[in-house]
C-alpha positions as CSV (number, residue, x, y, z in Angstrom):
1,X,145.8,26.1,152.4
2,X,143.9,28.8,150.4
3,X,144.0,32.5,150.8
4,X,141.6,34.0,153.4
5,X,138.4,35.3,151.8
6,X,138.5,39.1,151.8
7,X,135.5,40.8,153.5
8,X,134.0,43.6,151.4
9,X,134.6,47.0,153.0
10,X,130.9,47.7,153.3
11,X,130.3,44.4,154.9
12,X,133.1,45.0,157.4
13,X,131.6,48.4,158.3
14,X,128.2,46.9,158.7
15,X,129.5,44.2,161.0
16,X,131.2,46.8,163.2
17,X,128.1,48.9,163.5
18,X,125.9,45.9,164.3
19,X,128.4,44.7,166.9
20,X,128.5,48.2,168.4
21,X,124.7,48.4,168.7
22,X,124.6,45.0,170.3
23,X,127.4,45.8,172.7
24,X,126.0,49.2,173.7
25,X,122.7,47.5,174.4
26,X,124.3,44.9,176.7
27,X,127.1,46.9,178.4
28,X,126.0,50.5,178.1
29,X,127.7,53.4,176.2
30,X,130.8,53.3,178.4
31,X,131.1,49.6,178.3
32,X,131.4,49.4,174.5
33,X,135.2,49.2,173.7
34,X,137.2,48.9,170.6
35,X,138.3,45.4,171.6
36,X,134.7,44.3,172.6
37,X,133.2,45.5,169.3
38,X,136.0,43.9,167.2
39,X,135.6,40.6,169.1
40,X,131.8,40.7,168.7
41,X,132.2,41.4,164.9
42,X,135.0,38.8,164.6
43,X,137.3,41.4,163.2
44,X,140.7,43.0,164.0
45,X,140.6,46.0,166.3
46,X,142.5,48.1,163.8
47,X,139.4,48.0,161.4
48,X,137.4,50.1,163.9
49,X,139.9,52.9,163.4
50,X,140.3,52.2,159.7
51,X,136.6,52.5,159.0
52,X,135.5,55.1,161.6
53,X,138.6,56.9,162.8
54,X,137.6,56.7,166.4
55,X,135.5,54.6,168.7
56,X,133.3,57.6,169.4
57,X,132.5,57.9,165.7
58,X,131.5,54.2,165.6
59,X,129.3,54.7,168.6
60,X,127.6,57.7,167.0
61,X,127.0,55.5,163.9
62,X,125.4,52.9,166.2
63,X,123.2,55.6,167.8
64,X,122.1,56.8,164.4
65,X,121.2,53.2,163.4
66,X,119.2,52.8,166.6
67,X,117.4,56.1,166.2
68,X,116.5,55.4,162.6
69,X,115.3,51.9,163.3
70,X,113.0,53.3,166.0
71,X,111.8,56.5,164.1
72,X,111.5,55.1,160.6
73,X,108.3,53.0,161.3
74,X,106.8,56.0,163.1
75,X,107.6,58.2,160.2
76,X,106.2,55.7,157.7
77,X,103.1,55.4,159.9
78,X,102.7,59.1,159.7
79,X,103.2,59.4,156.0
80,X,101.4,56.2,154.8
81,X,97.9,57.3,155.8
82,X,95.9,59.5,153.5
83,X,94.1,60.8,156.6
84,X,96.4,63.0,158.8
85,X,94.9,61.8,162.0
86,X,95.2,58.2,160.7
87,X,98.9,59.0,160.3
88,X,99.0,59.7,164.1
89,X,97.3,56.3,164.6
90,X,100.1,54.8,162.6
91,X,102.7,56.5,164.8
92,X,101.0,55.1,167.9
93,X,100.9,51.6,166.3
94,X,104.6,51.9,165.5
95,X,105.3,52.7,169.2
96,X,103.4,49.6,170.2
97,X,105.5,47.5,167.8
98,X,108.8,48.5,169.5
99,X,110.4,45.5,171.1
100,X,111.8,46.8,174.5
101,X,114.3,44.0,174.5
102,X,115.8,44.8,171.0
103,X,119.4,46.1,170.8
104,X,118.1,49.1,168.9
105,X,115.7,50.1,171.6
106,X,118.3,49.7,174.4
107,X,120.9,51.6,172.3
108,X,118.5,54.4,171.7
109,X,118.1,54.9,175.4
110,X,121.9,54.9,175.9
111,X,122.3,57.3,173.0
112,X,119.7,59.7,174.3
113,X,121.6,60.0,177.6
114,X,124.9,60.3,175.8
115,X,123.6,63.1,173.5
116,X,123.6,65.4,176.5
117,X,127.4,65.0,176.7
118,X,128.3,64.7,173.1
119,X,127.6,67.8,171.0
120,X,128.2,66.0,167.6
121,X,125.8,63.2,168.6
122,X,123.3,65.8,169.9
123,X,123.4,67.7,166.6
124,X,122.7,64.6,164.5
125,X,119.9,63.2,166.7
126,X,118.4,66.7,166.9
127,X,118.3,66.8,163.1
128,X,116.4,63.5,163.0
129,X,113.9,64.8,165.5
130,X,113.5,68.1,163.7
131,X,112.6,66.2,160.5
132,X,110.0,64.2,162.4
133,X,108.5,67.4,164.0
134,X,108.3,69.2,160.6
135,X,106.6,66.2,159.0
136,X,104.2,66.1,161.9
137,X,103.6,69.8,161.6
138,X,102.7,69.4,157.9
139,X,100.3,66.6,158.6
140,X,98.6,68.6,161.4
141,X,98.3,71.6,159.0
142,X,96.7,69.4,156.4
143,X,94.3,67.9,159.0
144,X,93.4,71.4,160.2
145,X,92.6,72.5,156.6
146,X,90.4,69.5,156.3
147,X,88.5,70.4,159.5
148,X,89.5,67.3,161.4
149,X,91.5,69.2,163.9
150,X,90.4,72.2,166.0
151,X,90.6,75.5,164.1
152,X,92.5,77.3,166.9
153,X,95.2,74.5,167.1
154,X,98.7,75.7,166.4
155,X,100.3,73.1,164.1
156,X,103.9,74.2,164.7
157,X,103.7,74.3,168.5
158,X,101.4,71.3,168.5
159,X,104.0,69.3,166.5
160,X,106.6,70.0,169.2
161,X,104.2,68.9,172.0
162,X,102.9,65.8,170.1
163,X,106.5,64.7,169.3
164,X,107.4,65.1,173.0
165,X,104.3,63.1,173.9
166,X,105.2,60.4,171.4
167,X,108.8,60.3,172.7
168,X,107.3,59.9,176.2
169,X,105.1,57.0,174.9
170,X,108.3,55.4,173.5
171,X,110.0,55.7,176.9
172,X,106.9,54.3,178.7
173,X,106.8,51.4,176.2
174,X,110.4,50.6,176.8
175,X,110.1,50.7,180.6
176,X,106.5,49.5,181.1
177,X,105.4,46.9,178.5
178,X,101.8,47.1,179.8
179,X,101.3,50.8,179.0
180,X,97.8,51.2,177.5
181,X,98.6,52.7,174.0
182,X,94.9,52.4,172.9
183,X,93.8,54.6,175.8
184,X,96.7,57.0,175.0
185,X,95.6,57.1,171.3
186,X,92.0,57.7,172.2
187,X,92.9,60.6,174.5
188,X,95.2,62.1,171.9
189,X,92.5,62.1,169.2
190,X,89.9,63.5,171.6
191,X,92.3,66.4,172.4
192,X,93.0,67.1,168.7
193,X,89.6,66.6,167.2
194,X,87.1,69.4,166.4
195,X,84.7,70.4,169.2
196,X,81.6,68.2,169.3
């Protein structure tokens, strides 16, 4: 009988995070246990503590993964367009592409609730959202300079409001698969555009 094949450290860590995302999505934040994650990953429970120190740290990592998986397409949609308003269109398209049944989407909802109780998770998720808002602010400032957004529009305050609206669209998409994102996008552009 040969020696067991060693699992590379990074692969072990990745398996644990993936298992945690899946378990949080299925059982909720409080239902994800060290034993459950280890069993899901096909690994020894001690590896959770070896790689993450605590189960809470592993769950935070799962939350970051879920948030990044959800926000990254929206951020790319915002940045990939040469037209600042077209970037907003890309964000709405990214919201429409979210699979409400995905482990990441379900974990994101769980993590959002948990962030109210966990200051460390709150701080990290807040940083991700702040980056999104500042990128949105910069795109709105550029659109205003080009004349495609109303002259009196405040890009800084507007970025906060638009980010909140987009967060709301994500929530609506996760709960109501039939939400009309096209109508939402049209209304958004009508609000932002220069007066006729």
